[in-house]
VOKOLKOL-228724 format. One record per residue (C-alpha): z, y, x; residue number from 1; residue in three letters. Coordinates in steps of 0.1 Angstrom, whole numbers, plus 5000, padded with zeros to 4 digits. Each point is the difference from the previous one (the first is absolute). Layout:
! VOKOLKOL-228724
{zz: Z yy: Y xx: X nr: NUM rest: ALA} $
...
This chain:
! VOKOLKOL-228724
{zz: 1026 yy: 7119 xx: 9729 nr: 1 rest: UNK} $
{zz: 4970 yy: 5023 xx: 5003 nr: 2 rest: UNK} $
{zz: 4993 yy: 5029 xx: 5023 nr: 3 rest: UNK} $
{zz: 5025 yy: 5027 xx: 5007 nr: 4 rest: UNK} $
{zz: 4992 yy: 5037 xx: 4994 nr: 5 rest: UNK} $
{zz: 5017 yy: 5011 xx: 5033 nr: 6 rest: UNK} $
{zz: 5016 yy: 4984 xx: 5030 nr: 7 rest: UNK} $
{zz: 5033 yy: 5013 xx: 5013 nr: 8 rest: UNK} $
{zz: 5009 yy: 4967 xx: 5017 nr: 9 rest: UNK} $
{zz: 5028 yy: 5003 xx: 5026 nr: 10 rest: UNK} $
{zz: 5004 yy: 5038 xx: 4995 nr: 11 rest: UNK} $
{zz: 5033 yy: 5016 xx: 5010 nr: 12 rest: UNK} $
{zz: 5012 yy: 5017 xx: 4968 nr: 13 rest: UNK} $
{zz: 5037 yy: 4997 xx: 5006 nr: 14 rest: UNK} $
{zz: 5020 yy: 5024 xx: 4977 nr: 15 rest: UNK} $
{zz: 4968 yy: 5013 xx: 4983 nr: 16 rest: UNK} $
{zz: 5003 yy: 5017 xx: 4967 nr: 17 rest: UNK} $
{zz: 4972 yy: 4986 xx: 4978 nr: 18 rest: UNK} $
{zz: 5015 yy: 5003 xx: 4965 nr: 19 rest: UNK} $
{zz: 4975 yy: 4996 xx: 4972 nr: 20 rest: UNK} $
{zz: 4971 yy: 4994 xx: 5024 nr: 21 rest: UNK} $
{zz: 4970 yy: 4980 xx: 4990 nr: 22 rest: UNK} $
{zz: 4996 yy: 4971 xx: 5024 nr: 23 rest: UNK} $
{zz: 4983 yy: 4976 xx: 4977 nr: 24 rest: UNK} $
{zz: 4981 yy: 4972 xx: 5018 nr: 25 rest: UNK} $
{zz: 5011 yy: 5014 xx: 5034 nr: 26 rest: UNK} $
{zz: 5007 yy: 4976 xx: 5029 nr: 27 rest: UNK} $
{zz: 5034 yy: 5008 xx: 5015 nr: 28 rest: UNK} $
{zz: 5005 yy: 4966 xx: 5016 nr: 29 rest: UNK} $
{zz: 5024 yy: 5002 xx: 5029 nr: 30 rest: UNK} $
{zz: 5006 yy: 5038 xx: 4995 nr: 31 rest: UNK} $
{zz: 5033 yy: 5015 xx: 5010 nr: 32 rest: UNK} $
{zz: 5015 yy: 5016 xx: 4969 nr: 33 rest: UNK} $
{zz: 5037 yy: 4996 xx: 5007 nr: 34 rest: UNK} $
{zz: 5021 yy: 5025 xx: 4980 nr: 35 rest: UNK} $
{zz: 4969 yy: 5014 xx: 4983 nr: 36 rest: UNK} $
{zz: 4998 yy: 5016 xx: 4966 nr: 37 rest: UNK} $
{zz: 4975 yy: 4984 xx: 4976 nr: 38 rest: UNK} $
{zz: 5016 yy: 5009 xx: 4967 nr: 39 rest: UNK} $
{zz: 4976 yy: 4994 xx: 4971 nr: 40 rest: UNK} $
{zz: 4972 yy: 4994 xx: 5025 nr: 41 rest: UNK} $
{zz: 4970 yy: 4981 xx: 4988 nr: 42 rest: UNK} $
{zz: 4995 yy: 4970 xx: 5023 nr: 43 rest: UNK} $
{zz: 4982 yy: 4979 xx: 4974 nr: 44 rest: UNK} $
{zz: 4981 yy: 4972 xx: 5018 nr: 45 rest: UNK} $
{zz: 5011 yy: 5012 xx: 5034 nr: 46 rest: UNK} $
{zz: 5007 yy: 4978 xx: 5030 nr: 47 rest: UNK} $
{zz: 5034 yy: 5004 xx: 5015 nr: 48 rest: UNK} $
{zz: 5001 yy: 4967 xx: 5018 nr: 49 rest: UNK} $
{zz: 5025 yy: 5000 xx: 5028 nr: 50 rest: UNK} $
{zz: 5006 yy: 5037 xx: 4994 nr: 51 rest: UNK} $
{zz: 5033 yy: 5015 xx: 5012 nr: 52 rest: UNK} $
{zz: 5016 yy: 5016 xx: 4969 nr: 53 rest: UNK} $
{zz: 5037 yy: 4996 xx: 5009 nr: 54 rest: UNK} $
{zz: 5020 yy: 5026 xx: 4980 nr: 55 rest: UNK} $
{zz: 4969 yy: 5014 xx: 4984 nr: 56 rest: UNK} $
{zz: 5001 yy: 5015 xx: 4965 nr: 57 rest: UNK} $
{zz: 4974 yy: 4984 xx: 4977 nr: 58 rest: UNK} $
{zz: 5018 yy: 5006 xx: 4967 nr: 59 rest: UNK} $
{zz: 4976 yy: 5003 xx: 4971 nr: 60 rest: UNK} $
{zz: 4971 yy: 4992 xx: 5023 nr: 61 rest: UNK} $
{zz: 4969 yy: 4982 xx: 4987 nr: 62 rest: UNK} $
{zz: 4996 yy: 4968 xx: 5020 nr: 63 rest: UNK} $
{zz: 4981 yy: 4979 xx: 4975 nr: 64 rest: UNK} $
{zz: 4980 yy: 4973 xx: 5017 nr: 65 rest: UNK} $
{zz: 5011 yy: 5012 xx: 5035 nr: 66 rest: UNK} $
{zz: 5004 yy: 4977 xx: 5029 nr: 67 rest: UNK} $
{zz: 5034 yy: 5003 xx: 5016 nr: 68 rest: UNK} $
{zz: 5001 yy: 4966 xx: 5018 nr: 69 rest: UNK} $
{zz: 5025 yy: 5001 xx: 5029 nr: 70 rest: UNK} $
{zz: 5007 yy: 5036 xx: 4993 nr: 71 rest: UNK} $
{zz: 5033 yy: 5014 xx: 5014 nr: 72 rest: UNK} $
{zz: 5018 yy: 5016 xx: 4970 nr: 73 rest: UNK} $
{zz: 5036 yy: 4996 xx: 5010 nr: 74 rest: UNK} $
{zz: 5021 yy: 5026 xx: 4981 nr: 75 rest: UNK} $
{zz: 4969 yy: 5014 xx: 4984 nr: 76 rest: UNK} $
{zz: 5002 yy: 5017 xx: 4966 nr: 77 rest: UNK} $
{zz: 4976 yy: 4986 xx: 4974 nr: 78 rest: UNK} $
{zz: 5018 yy: 5008 xx: 4968 nr: 79 rest: UNK} $
{zz: 4976 yy: 5001 xx: 4970 nr: 80 rest: UNK} $
{zz: 4970 yy: 4992 xx: 5023 nr: 81 rest: UNK} $
{zz: 4971 yy: 4982 xx: 4983 nr: 82 rest: UNK} $
{zz: 4992 yy: 4969 xx: 5020 nr: 83 rest: UNK} $
{zz: 4982 yy: 4978 xx: 4975 nr: 84 rest: UNK} $
{zz: 4980 yy: 4973 xx: 5018 nr: 85 rest: UNK} $
{zz: 5011 yy: 5013 xx: 5034 nr: 86 rest: UNK} $
{zz: 5002 yy: 4975 xx: 5029 nr: 87 rest: UNK} $
{zz: 5033 yy: 5001 xx: 5019 nr: 88 rest: UNK} $
{zz: 4999 yy: 4966 xx: 5018 nr: 89 rest: UNK} $
{zz: 5027 yy: 4999 xx: 5027 nr: 90 rest: UNK} $
{zz: 5007 yy: 5038 xx: 4995 nr: 91 rest: UNK} $
{zz: 5033 yy: 5012 xx: 5014 nr: 92 rest: UNK} $
{zz: 5019 yy: 5017 xx: 4971 nr: 93 rest: UNK} $
{zz: 5036 yy: 4996 xx: 5011 nr: 94 rest: UNK} $
{zz: 5022 yy: 5026 xx: 4983 nr: 95 rest: UNK} $
{zz: 4969 yy: 5015 xx: 4982 nr: 96 rest: UNK} $
{zz: 5004 yy: 5018 xx: 4967 nr: 97 rest: UNK} $
{zz: 4977 yy: 4985 xx: 4974 nr: 98 rest: UNK} $
{zz: 5018 yy: 5010 xx: 4968 nr: 99 rest: UNK} $
{zz: 4976 yy: 5002 xx: 4970 nr: 100 rest: UNK} $
{zz: 4970 yy: 4991 xx: 5022 nr: 101 rest: UNK} $
{zz: 4971 yy: 4984 xx: 4982 nr: 102 rest: UNK} $
{zz: 4992 yy: 4968 xx: 5019 nr: 103 rest: UNK} $
{zz: 4983 yy: 4979 xx: 4973 nr: 104 rest: UNK} $
{zz: 4977 yy: 4974 xx: 5016 nr: 105 rest: UNK} $
{zz: 5010 yy: 5011 xx: 5035 nr: 106 rest: UNK} $
{zz: 5003 yy: 4975 xx: 5029 nr: 107 rest: UNK} $
{zz: 5033 yy: 5002 xx: 5018 nr: 108 rest: UNK} $
{zz: 4997 yy: 4966 xx: 5015 nr: 109 rest: UNK} $
{zz: 5023 yy: 4997 xx: 5031 nr: 110 rest: UNK} $
{zz: 5011 yy: 5036 xx: 4996 nr: 111 rest: UNK} $
{zz: 5032 yy: 5011 xx: 5017 nr: 112 rest: UNK} $
{zz: 5020 yy: 5015 xx: 4972 nr: 113 rest: UNK} $
{zz: 5036 yy: 4996 xx: 5013 nr: 114 rest: UNK} $
{zz: 5022 yy: 5026 xx: 4984 nr: 115 rest: UNK} $
{zz: 4971 yy: 5016 xx: 4982 nr: 116 rest: UNK} $
{zz: 5004 yy: 5017 xx: 4967 nr: 117 rest: UNK} $
{zz: 4978 yy: 4986 xx: 4972 nr: 118 rest: UNK} $
{zz: 5019 yy: 5013 xx: 4971 nr: 119 rest: UNK} $
{zz: 4978 yy: 5003 xx: 4969 nr: 120 rest: UNK} $
{zz: 4969 yy: 4992 xx: 5020 nr: 121 rest: UNK} $
{zz: 4971 yy: 4985 xx: 4981 nr: 122 rest: UNK} $
{zz: 4992 yy: 4967 xx: 5017 nr: 123 rest: UNK} $
{zz: 4983 yy: 4981 xx: 4971 nr: 124 rest: UNK} $
{zz: 4977 yy: 4974 xx: 5014 nr: 125 rest: UNK} $
{zz: 5008 yy: 5009 xx: 5036 nr: 126 rest: UNK} $
{zz: 5002 yy: 4975 xx: 5028 nr: 127 rest: UNK} $
{zz: 5033 yy: 5001 xx: 5020 nr: 128 rest: UNK} $
{zz: 4995 yy: 4965 xx: 5015 nr: 129 rest: UNK} $
{zz: 5019 yy: 4996 xx: 5032 nr: 130 rest: UNK} $
{zz: 5013 yy: 5036 xx: 4997 nr: 131 rest: UNK} $
{zz: 5033 yy: 5009 xx: 5018 nr: 132 rest: UNK} $
{zz: 5021 yy: 5015 xx: 4972 nr: 133 rest: UNK} $
{zz: 5035 yy: 4996 xx: 5015 nr: 134 rest: UNK} $
{zz: 5023 yy: 5027 xx: 4987 nr: 135 rest: UNK} $
{zz: 4972 yy: 5016 xx: 4980 nr: 136 rest: UNK} $
{zz: 5008 yy: 5018 xx: 4968 nr: 137 rest: UNK} $
{zz: 4979 yy: 4987 xx: 4970 nr: 138 rest: UNK} $
{zz: 5019 yy: 5015 xx: 4971 nr: 139 rest: UNK} $
{zz: 4976 yy: 5006 xx: 4971 nr: 140 rest: UNK} $
{zz: 4970 yy: 4988 xx: 5020 nr: 141 rest: UNK} $
{zz: 4972 yy: 4987 xx: 4978 nr: 142 rest: UNK} $
{zz: 4994 yy: 4965 xx: 5014 nr: 143 rest: UNK} $
{zz: 4982 yy: 4985 xx: 4971 nr: 144 rest: UNK} $
{zz: 4974 yy: 4975 xx: 5013 nr: 145 rest: UNK} $
{zz: 5007 yy: 5009 xx: 5036 nr: 146 rest: UNK} $
{zz: 5003 yy: 4972 xx: 5026 nr: 147 rest: UNK} $
{zz: 5029 yy: 4997 xx: 5025 nr: 148 rest: UNK} $
{zz: 4992 yy: 4966 xx: 5014 nr: 149 rest: UNK} $
{zz: 5019 yy: 4994 xx: 5033 nr: 150 rest: UNK} $
{zz: 5014 yy: 5035 xx: 4998 nr: 151 rest: UNK} $
{zz: 5033 yy: 5007 xx: 5019 nr: 152 rest: UNK} $
{zz: 5024 yy: 5014 xx: 4975 nr: 153 rest: UNK} $
{zz: 5034 yy: 4999 xx: 5016 nr: 154 rest: UNK} $
{zz: 5022 yy: 5027 xx: 4985 nr: 155 rest: UNK} $
{zz: 4972 yy: 5016 xx: 4981 nr: 156 rest: UNK} $
{zz: 5017 yy: 5018 xx: 4971 nr: 157 rest: UNK} $
{zz: 4994 yy: 5016 xx: 4967 nr: 158 rest: UNK} $
{zz: 4986 yy: 4986 xx: 4968 nr: 159 rest: UNK} $
{zz: 4962 yy: 5000 xx: 4998 nr: 160 rest: UNK} $
{zz: 4980 yy: 4997 xx: 4967 nr: 161 rest: UNK} $
{zz: 4985 yy: 4965 xx: 4996 nr: 162 rest: UNK} $
{zz: 4991 yy: 5000 xx: 4963 nr: 163 rest: UNK} $
{zz: 5011 yy: 4972 xx: 4977 nr: 164 rest: UNK} $
{zz: 4995 yy: 4972 xx: 5008 nr: 165 rest: UNK} $
{zz: 5001 yy: 5009 xx: 5037 nr: 166 rest: UNK} $
{zz: 4966 yy: 5005 xx: 5015 nr: 167 rest: UNK} $
{zz: 5004 yy: 5001 xx: 5037 nr: 168 rest: UNK} $
{zz: 4992 yy: 4972 xx: 5024 nr: 169 rest: UNK} $
{zz: 5027 yy: 4995 xx: 5026 nr: 170 rest: UNK} $
{zz: 4992 yy: 4966 xx: 5015 nr: 171 rest: UNK} $
{zz: 5021 yy: 4992 xx: 5031 nr: 172 rest: UNK} $
{zz: 5019 yy: 5033 xx: 5002 nr: 173 rest: UNK} $
{zz: 5020 yy: 5002 xx: 5032 nr: 174 rest: UNK} $
{zz: 5037 yy: 5008 xx: 4998 nr: 175 rest: UNK} $
{zz: 5005 yy: 4997 xx: 5037 nr: 176 rest: UNK} $
{zz: 5025 yy: 5024 xx: 5015 nr: 177 rest: UNK} $
{zz: 4990 yy: 5017 xx: 5033 nr: 178 rest: UNK} $
{zz: 5020 yy: 4995 xx: 5031 nr: 179 rest: UNK} $
{zz: 5017 yy: 5030 xx: 5015 nr: 180 rest: UNK} $
{zz: 4973 yy: 5002 xx: 5026 nr: 181 rest: UNK} $
{zz: 4973 yy: 5000 xx: 4973 nr: 182 rest: UNK} $
{zz: 5017 yy: 5028 xx: 4982 nr: 183 rest: UNK} $
{zz: 5000 yy: 5021 xx: 5032 nr: 184 rest: UNK} $
{zz: 4963 yy: 4993 xx: 5005 nr: 185 rest: UNK} $
{zz: 4992 yy: 5009 xx: 4964 nr: 186 rest: UNK} $
{zz: 5016 yy: 5034 xx: 5004 nr: 187 rest: UNK} $
{zz: 4983 yy: 5005 xx: 5034 nr: 188 rest: UNK} $
{zz: 4966 yy: 4992 xx: 4984 nr: 189 rest: UNK} $
{zz: 5007 yy: 5023 xx: 4971 nr: 190 rest: UNK} $
{zz: 5008 yy: 5029 xx: 5023 nr: 191 rest: UNK} $
{zz: 4970 yy: 4994 xx: 5023 nr: 192 rest: UNK} $
{zz: 4979 yy: 5032 xx: 5002 nr: 193 rest: UNK} $
{zz: 5022 yy: 5020 xx: 4976 nr: 194 rest: UNK} $
{zz: 5004 yy: 5035 xx: 5015 nr: 195 rest: UNK} $
{zz: 5018 yy: 5019 xx: 4972 nr: 196 rest: UNK} $
{zz: 5038 yy: 4999 xx: 5004 nr: 197 rest: UNK} $
{zz: 5006 yy: 5001 xx: 4963 nr: 198 rest: UNK} $
{zz: 4977 yy: 4971 xx: 4993 nr: 199 rest: UNK} $
{zz: 5016 yy: 4980 xx: 5029 nr: 200 rest: UNK} $
{zz: 5035 yy: 5006 xx: 4985 nr: 201 rest: UNK} $
{zz: 4987 yy: 4989 xx: 4965 nr: 202 rest: UNK} $
{zz: 4987 yy: 4967 xx: 5015 nr: 203 rest: UNK} $
{zz: 5032 yy: 4994 xx: 5020 nr: 204 rest: UNK} $
{zz: 5020 yy: 5005 xx: 4968 nr: 205 rest: UNK} $
{zz: 4981 yy: 4975 xx: 4979 nr: 206 rest: UNK} $
{zz: 5002 yy: 4974 xx: 5028 nr: 207 rest: UNK} $
{zz: 5037 yy: 5007 xx: 5004 nr: 208 rest: UNK} $
{zz: 5003 yy: 4987 xx: 4964 nr: 209 rest: UNK} $
{zz: 4984 yy: 4967 xx: 5010 nr: 210 rest: UNK} $
{zz: 5024 yy: 4997 xx: 5029 nr: 211 rest: UNK} $
{zz: 5030 yy: 5004 xx: 4977 nr: 212 rest: UNK} $
{zz: 4986 yy: 4975 xx: 4976 nr: 213 rest: UNK} $
{zz: 4994 yy: 4975 xx: 5028 nr: 214 rest: UNK} $
{zz: 5038 yy: 4997 xx: 5003 nr: 215 rest: UNK} $
{zz: 5003 yy: 4990 xx: 4963 nr: 216 rest: UNK} $
{zz: 5004 yy: 4965 xx: 4986 nr: 217 rest: UNK} $
{zz: 4972 yy: 4975 xx: 4994 nr: 218 rest: UNK} $
{zz: 4976 yy: 5019 xx: 5023 nr: 219 rest: UNK} $
{zz: 4980 yy: 4968 xx: 5006 nr: 220 rest: UNK} $
{zz: 4990 yy: 4995 xx: 4964 nr: 221 rest: UNK} $
{zz: 4996 yy: 5033 xx: 4983 nr: 222 rest: UNK} $
{zz: 4971 yy: 5007 xx: 4976 nr: 223 rest: UNK} $
{zz: 4999 yy: 5025 xx: 4972 nr: 224 rest: UNK} $
{zz: 5009 yy: 4987 xx: 4965 nr: 225 rest: UNK} $
{zz: 4965 yy: 5007 xx: 4987 nr: 226 rest: UNK} $
{zz: 4984 yy: 4975 xx: 5024 nr: 227 rest: UNK} $
{zz: 5016 yy: 4972 xx: 4980 nr: 228 rest: UNK} $
{zz: 4983 yy: 5013 xx: 4968 nr: 229 rest: UNK} $
{zz: 4967 yy: 5004 xx: 5017 nr: 230 rest: UNK} $
{zz: 4998 yy: 4963 xx: 5012 nr: 231 rest: UNK} $
{zz: 5005 yy: 4985 xx: 4965 nr: 232 rest: UNK} $
{zz: 4963 yy: 5001 xx: 4991 nr: 233 rest: UNK} $
{zz: 4979 yy: 4970 xx: 5010 nr: 234 rest: UNK} $
{zz: 4969 yy: 5007 xx: 5022 nr: 235 rest: UNK} $
{zz: 4976 yy: 4988 xx: 4973 nr: 236 rest: UNK} $
{zz: 5016 yy: 5022 xx: 4973 nr: 237 rest: UNK} $
{zz: 5000 yy: 5029 xx: 5024 nr: 238 rest: UNK} $
{zz: 4963 yy: 4997 xx: 5009 nr: 239 rest: UNK} $
{zz: 4990 yy: 4997 xx: 4964 nr: 240 rest: UNK} $
{zz: 5016 yy: 5033 xx: 4990 nr: 241 rest: UNK} $
{zz: 4992 yy: 5017 xx: 5033 nr: 242 rest: UNK} $
{zz: 4963 yy: 4996 xx: 4995 nr: 243 rest: UNK} $
{zz: 5000 yy: 5021 xx: 4969 nr: 244 rest: UNK} $
{zz: 5024 yy: 5026 xx: 5013 nr: 245 rest: UNK} $
{zz: 4983 yy: 5006 xx: 5033 nr: 246 rest: UNK} $
{zz: 4967 yy: 5003 xx: 4982 nr: 247 rest: UNK} $
{zz: 5016 yy: 5026 xx: 4978 nr: 248 rest: UNK} $
{zz: 5014 yy: 5018 xx: 5030 nr: 249 rest: UNK} $
{zz: 4967 yy: 5000 xx: 5018 nr: 250 rest: UNK} $
{zz: 4982 yy: 5013 xx: 4970 nr: 251 rest: UNK} $
{zz: 5022 yy: 5031 xx: 4999 nr: 252 rest: UNK} $
{zz: 4991 yy: 5014 xx: 5034 nr: 253 rest: UNK} $
{zz: 4972 yy: 4994 xx: 5025 nr: 254 rest: UNK} $
{zz: 5024 yy: 5004 xx: 5030 nr: 255 rest: UNK} $
{zz: 5023 yy: 4974 xx: 4986 nr: 256 rest: UNK} $
{zz: 4971 yy: 4977 xx: 4993 nr: 257 rest: UNK} $
{zz: 4987 yy: 5005 xx: 5036 nr: 258 rest: UNK} $
{zz: 5035 yy: 4994 xx: 5014 nr: 259 rest: UNK} $
{zz: 5005 yy: 4968 xx: 4980 nr: 260 rest: UNK} $
{zz: 4967 yy: 4986 xx: 5013 nr: 261 rest: UNK} $
{zz: 5001 yy: 5013 xx: 5036 nr: 262 rest: UNK} $
{zz: 5035 yy: 4985 xx: 5005 nr: 263 rest: UNK} $
{zz: 4991 yy: 4968 xx: 4983 nr: 264 rest: UNK} $
{zz: 5029 yy: 5005 xx: 4976 nr: 265 rest: UNK} $
{zz: 4977 yy: 4988 xx: 4972 nr: 266 rest: UNK} $
{zz: 4999 yy: 4966 xx: 5015 nr: 267 rest: UNK} $
{zz: 5036 yy: 4996 xx: 4989 nr: 268 rest: UNK} $
{zz: 4987 yy: 4992 xx: 4965 nr: 269 rest: UNK} $
{zz: 4990 yy: 4966 xx: 5013 nr: 270 rest: UNK} $
{zz: 4966 yy: 4982 xx: 5004 nr: 271 rest: UNK} $
{zz: 4998 yy: 4993 xx: 4962 nr: 272 rest: UNK} $
{zz: 5003 yy: 5036 xx: 4989 nr: 273 rest: UNK} $
{zz: 4984 yy: 5019 xx: 5029 nr: 274 rest: UNK} $
{zz: 4963 yy: 4994 xx: 4991 nr: 275 rest: UNK} $
{zz: 5006 yy: 5014 xx: 4965 nr: 276 rest: UNK} $
{zz: 5018 yy: 5031 xx: 5013 nr: 277 rest: UNK} $
{zz: 4975 yy: 5006 xx: 5027 nr: 278 rest: UNK} $
{zz: 4971 yy: 4997 xx: 4976 nr: 279 rest: UNK} $
{zz: 5015 yy: 5025 xx: 4976 nr: 280 rest: UNK} $
{zz: 5005 yy: 5026 xx: 5027 nr: 281 rest: UNK} $
{zz: 4965 yy: 4993 xx: 5014 nr: 282 rest: UNK} $
{zz: 4983 yy: 5004 xx: 4967 nr: 283 rest: UNK} $
{zz: 5017 yy: 5035 xx: 4996 nr: 284 rest: UNK} $
{zz: 4992 yy: 5010 xx: 5036 nr: 285 rest: UNK} $
{zz: 4963 yy: 4991 xx: 4996 nr: 286 rest: UNK} $
{zz: 4996 yy: 5016 xx: 4965 nr: 287 rest: UNK} $
{zz: 4998 yy: 4969 xx: 4979 nr: 288 rest: UNK} $
{zz: 5033 yy: 5008 xx: 4982 nr: 289 rest: UNK} $
{zz: 5017 yy: 5031 xx: 4988 nr: 290 rest: UNK} $
{zz: 5034 yy: 4983 xx: 4996 nr: 291 rest: UNK} $
{zz: 5016 yy: 5009 xx: 5033 nr: 292 rest: UNK} $
{zz: 5000 yy: 5036 xx: 5011 nr: 293 rest: UNK} $
{zz: 5018 yy: 4994 xx: 5033 nr: 294 rest: UNK} $
{zz: 4973 yy: 4975 xx: 5012 nr: 295 rest: UNK} $
{zz: 4972 yy: 5024 xx: 4991 nr: 296 rest: UNK} $
{zz: 5011 yy: 5021 xx: 5030 nr: 297 rest: UNK} $
{zz: 4995 yy: 4971 xx: 5025 nr: 298 rest: UNK} $
{zz: 4969 yy: 5005 xx: 5022 nr: 299 rest: UNK} $
{zz: 5011 yy: 4988 xx: 5034 nr: 300 rest: UNK} $
{zz: 4976 yy: 4972 xx: 5011 nr: 301 rest: UNK} $
{zz: 5029 yy: 4980 xx: 5016 nr: 302 rest: UNK} $
{zz: 5020 yy: 5001 xx: 4968 nr: 303 rest: UNK} $
{zz: 4971 yy: 4991 xx: 4978 nr: 304 rest: UNK} $
{zz: 4992 yy: 4971 xx: 5024 nr: 305 rest: UNK} $
{zz: 5035 yy: 4987 xx: 4997 nr: 306 rest: UNK} $
{zz: 4999 yy: 5001 xx: 4962 nr: 307 rest: UNK} $
{zz: 4966 yy: 4981 xx: 5000 nr: 308 rest: UNK} $
{zz: 5015 yy: 4974 xx: 5023 nr: 309 rest: UNK} $
{zz: 5030 yy: 4994 xx: 4978 nr: 310 rest: UNK} $
{zz: 4979 yy: 5000 xx: 4968 nr: 311 rest: UNK} $
{zz: 4977 yy: 4973 xx: 5013 nr: 312 rest: UNK} $
{zz: 5022 yy: 4972 xx: 4988 nr: 313 rest: UNK} $
{zz: 5000 yy: 5012 xx: 4964 nr: 314 rest: UNK} $
{zz: 4970 yy: 4979 xx: 4989 nr: 315 rest: UNK} $
{zz: 5014 yy: 4969 xx: 5017 nr: 316 rest: UNK} $
{zz: 5034 yy: 5006 xx: 4984 nr: 317 rest: UNK} $
{zz: 4985 yy: 5004 xx: 4965 nr: 318 rest: UNK} $
{zz: 4982 yy: 4967 xx: 5002 nr: 319 rest: UNK} $
{zz: 5032 yy: 4981 xx: 5008 nr: 320 rest: UNK} $
């Protein structure tokens, strides 16, 4: 969204040491950054779509609002990285380290997270719909108001934080165990483009755990215990509370607000609540209200246009 300050599309930067570098709003789409060092780098608003980042170190990096759709991040290190509102549609994150990463309002729809480490990650309001989380570690992950509709969760382990009552939407979670052939293919995909021998061994080790678990009992019907808790809330109840909570989340940070809008996560509040939520954010973005600091930072024409579209039904709804 918006113009980029510099284009480095497709550049060969394999193994580059770019720690603490300022790459805000830089276009790195399709660049080759395998095994690179980007510790504490500022990549806010950057484009890393389809970028090769296998085994890269992005720990403590600022990736707020960045686009990482289809990025190849197998075995990458993103501990304590800030990714609020980032887009990671279909990103390859097998075996990646995302402990304590800030992913509020991020879009991980369809992301490949097999055997990834999401311990203590902040995923409030994030979309993990259709994500592949087989064998992923979610211990202590903040999943309040996240969505995992149609996510694959076979042998995902650890106890995430859901709040009380549980506030995570897990409609149609898949417990389907993989075939032996699928397990082999998953590991092959996870190792694709990984050059570093240590990273390769780490990925192989975590996938070995899945192979051992595959031999256990009841492999055809295996979901984490917390999934049962998360499915107790009715959709109507969930939407009612979600509207207020996502609004509150959006008002805390402009990148979270942008992420919730760009990924259409806000639509999860349902057609009855969406116009009200959109109008509140729009009023703040256009200076008619001082009640939502996060929305004040919204100035992207596409984002504002989406809010106006959703808010259109507010008058019609009020008259009913």
